[in-house]
C-alpha positions in Angstrom: -21.9 -6.0 15.2 -23.8 -5.5 12.0 -22.7 -7.0 8.7 -21.9 -3.6 7.4 -19.4 -3.0 10.2 -17.8 -6.4 9.6 -17.5 -5.6 5.8 -15.9 -2.2 6.5 -13.4 -3.8 8.9 -12.5 -6.4 6.3 -12.1 -3.7 3.6 -9.7 -1.7 5.8 -7.6 -4.7 6.9 -7.3 -6.1 3.4 -6.6 -2.7 1.9 -3.9 -1.6 4.4 -2.3 -5.1 4.2 -2.1 -4.9 0.5 -0.8 -1.4 0.7 2.0 -2.4 3.0 2.9 -5.5 0.9 3.0 -3.5 -2.3 4.8 -0.6 -0.7 7.4 -3.1 0.6 7.8 -4.6 -2.9 8.2 -1.2 -4.4 11.0 -0.3 -2.0 12.9 -3.6 -2.0 12.4 -4.7 -5.6 11.7 -1.4 -7.3 15.0 0.2 -6.2 16.8 -2.9 -7.5 15.2 -2.4 -10.9 15.9 1.4 -11.0 19.3 1.2 -12.7 17.6 -0.6 -15.6 15.5 2.4 -16.6 17.6 5.4 -15.4 21.2 6.4 -14.8 20.6 6.6 -11.1 22.6 4.0 -9.2 20.9 2.7 -6.0 22.2 0.3 -3.4 21.1 -3.3 -3.9 18.6 -4.6 -1.4 17.3 -1.4 0.1 15.5 -2.1 3.4 12.7 -0.3 5.1 15.0 0.9 7.9 17.4 2.4 5.3 14.5 3.9 3.4 12.9 5.3 6.6 9.8 4.3 8.5 8.0 7.6 8.0 8.8 7.6 4.3 7.6 4.0 4.1 4.3 5.0 5.7 3.9 7.9 3.3 4.4 5.3 0.5 2.3 2.5 1.7 -0.8 4.2 3.2 -1.8 6.0 0.0 -1.5 2.7 -1.9 -3.7 1.2 0.7 -6.3 4.0 0.3 -6.5 3.2 -3.4 -7.5 -0.4 -2.5 -10.0 1.1 0.0 -11.7 2.9 -2.8 -12.0 -0.1 -5.0 -13.0 -2.6 -2.3 -15.5 0.0 -1.1 -17.1 0.0 -4.5 -17.0 -3.8 -4.9 -18.2 -4.7 -1.4 -20.8 -1.9 -1.2 -19.6 -0.8 2.3 -20.5 2.9 1.7 -17.3 4.2 3.4 -17.0 6.9 0.8 -20.1 9.1 0.1 -21.8 8.6 -3.2 
């Protein structure tokens, strides 16, 4: 494999990993902090199963794509066209 393919694979793995970690943090910790800022009362300790797997994917994948954009620019992988 070429070095460009390896760099692109690294970008996708790191970006989606960070997206899933931050998405999980938003769901578990974010809903615990929600009553501090609004009058909405959420259950403490919301899990991914209670939130929903599909909803979790619709939360985490776009966050991962934001990391793809930045890592693409930093690592010069040319995933996105100029």
